[in-house]
One Martini backbone bead per residue (centre of mass of N, CA, C, O) as a GRO file, in nm:
protein
   57
    1MET     BB    1  -1.327   6.385  -3.209
    2ILE     BB    2  -1.198   6.208  -3.430
    3PRO     BB    3  -1.136   5.955  -3.257
    4GLY     BB    4  -1.436   5.895  -3.200
    5ILE     BB    5  -1.525   5.852  -3.493
    6VAL     BB    6  -1.325   5.624  -3.552
    7LEU     BB    7  -1.425   5.429  -3.334
    8CYS     BB    8  -1.723   5.407  -3.435
    9PHE     BB    9  -1.651   5.302  -3.717
   10ALA     BB   10  -1.504   5.048  -3.623
   11PHE     BB   11  -1.736   4.929  -3.469
   12LEU     BB   12  -1.936   4.906  -3.703
   13VAL     BB   13  -1.759   4.715  -3.881
   14ALA     BB   14  -1.753   4.486  -3.668
   15GLN     BB   15  -2.056   4.437  -3.663
   16LEU     BB   16  -2.104   4.374  -3.958
   17ALA     BB   17  -1.909   4.137  -3.974
   18ALA     BB   18  -2.054   3.960  -3.767
   19LEU     BB   19  -2.337   3.956  -3.907
   20HIS     BB   20  -2.235   3.828  -4.170
   21TYR     BB   21  -2.128   3.563  -4.043
   22ILE     BB   22  -2.398   3.470  -3.925
   23ASP     BB   23  -2.567   3.477  -4.189
   24ARG     BB   24  -2.402   3.265  -4.339
   25ARG     BB   25  -2.443   3.028  -4.139
   26LEU     BB   26  -2.757   3.030  -4.148
   27GLY     BB   27  -2.783   3.000  -4.463
   28ASP     BB   28  -2.651   2.721  -4.480
   29ARG     BB   29  -2.847   2.569  -4.292
   30ALA     BB   30  -3.117   2.631  -4.452
   31SER     BB   31  -3.036   2.467  -4.713
   32ASP     BB   32  -3.054   2.179  -4.572
   33THR     BB   33  -3.339   2.213  -4.544
   34ARG     BB   34  -3.651   2.144  -4.600
   35GLN     BB   35  -3.915   2.228  -4.790
   36ALA     BB   36  -4.229   2.344  -4.734
   37THR     BB   37  -4.539   2.281  -4.850
   38PRO     BB   38  -4.814   2.445  -4.921
   39VAL     BB   39  -5.145   2.441  -4.821
   40PRO     BB   40  -5.435   2.467  -4.936
   41PRO     BB   41  -5.730   2.580  -4.880
   42ILE     BB   42  -6.041   2.468  -4.776
   43ALA     BB   43  -6.341   2.470  -4.904
   44GLN     BB   44  -6.647   2.554  -4.814
   45ARG     BB   45  -6.922   2.326  -4.808
   46THR     BB   46  -7.263   2.292  -4.903
   47GLU     BB   47  -7.517   2.097  -4.874
   48GLU     BB   48  -7.808   1.992  -4.964
   49GLY     BB   49  -7.994   2.100  -4.668
   50MET     BB   50  -7.737   2.246  -4.554
   51PRO     BB   51  -7.661   2.480  -4.355
   52ALA     BB   52  -7.476   2.744  -4.301
   53PRO     BB   53  -7.277   2.854  -4.078
   54ASP     BB   54  -7.270   3.089  -3.838
   55ALA     BB   55  -7.037   3.302  -3.746
   56GLY     BB   56  -7.160   3.505  -3.496
   57VAL     BB   57  -7.419   3.314  -3.373
   0.00000   0.00000   0.00000
């Protein structure tokens, strides 16, 4: 039973090391790309004499 637990623990450590390596590589690549600035939503305005469109009808 103890060798099985040791084997599972070793496999877990190997998986975590591989995921850490992949995460570092993807993180370095993401810092090279430019950040997109979010565009604020445009408020809907109604002009005088123009009724607002009905949403569900």
